[in-house]
Residue, then its C-alpha position, 0 to 999 in steps of 0.5 A: m855467264a850464270v848471272v844471278l842478279e844485278t844491282e845498280r853497281l854490281i853484278l852476282r854470278r855463279f862461279t867457274m873454275a875459271d875463277a880459281p885464282f880469285i879465290v886464291e887471293l880473297l881467301n887469303s885476304p887479311g879480313w878473310l883471313q882475321y874474320i873467317g879464317d885460313r882455309d889452307i887455300k894457297t894454289v890454283a889447284q887447292a882453290q879449283s878443290y874449293l869451288l868443286n867441293g864448295p859453291l859448285l856442289s852446293y849449286a847442284a845440290h840446292g840450287y843456290g850457294l856462294y857466288i862472285v860479285e863482279s863490278k857492272n863496269g869491267h866485270q872486275p872480281m870484288g868479292m863473293c856472296g851468297l847463301l849457304k845450308r848449314e847443318y847447325l843453323d835452322h836457317l840459310d845463311i848470308g855470307y859476304a866478302l870483298l877484297p880490301q880494295y872495295e871496302g868502304y864503298g857500299y858495295a857489301q850492303e848493296i850486294v847483301a841486301a840484293t842477295m837477301q831480297h832474292a833469298f825472299t822473292e826467289l827462293k821464298v825463304e822465311a827467314l835468313a842467319a848470319i853468323t860474325m865474330v864479336e871482333n867484326t864490328k863492320s859486319i855487325r853494322l852491316l847486318c843491323k843497317l839491313g834489319f837483322v836482329q841478333n839471337g844469341t851466339i853459336n858455336a859452329g865447331g871452332d874455338k869461338e862463340l859466333l854472334l847469331f843475328i835472324r832477319s826474317a822475310q816479315t821485315d819488310k811487310 
């Protein structure tokens, strides 16, 4: 198990091909479909392709990517969180999603804050970006709570403008 970081309650580790069934579940959860979009990942084989061409490829190319979020107690898969290099952003994008049964317990704040600090301290990133739909008020609240500041909008190639948030490493100093 390639652990990236641990918090009081959570483990963030690299995805493996064995996580494909979880990917099917997460990418078809109501929040993912509403706020991130349908990736048309309905089978384990499609999820394996998603892992190979997404997180696993990113680890090889950049040394970081999206990771699986697990509970420390029982190693139950709960969601994903990590860093993405997007061509249309000047900074790495921090992304996260949890299964609905894990929302409302502070897990998102815990893992996003730890991932953000990992990016600033271990990867020496100067700033992070985050993008979200205007309707995603929970994510907007979380980003603001963690020191992200809205910095306009961006069109990421879809039919909707997304809110762009930026968080500088200097905010903590």
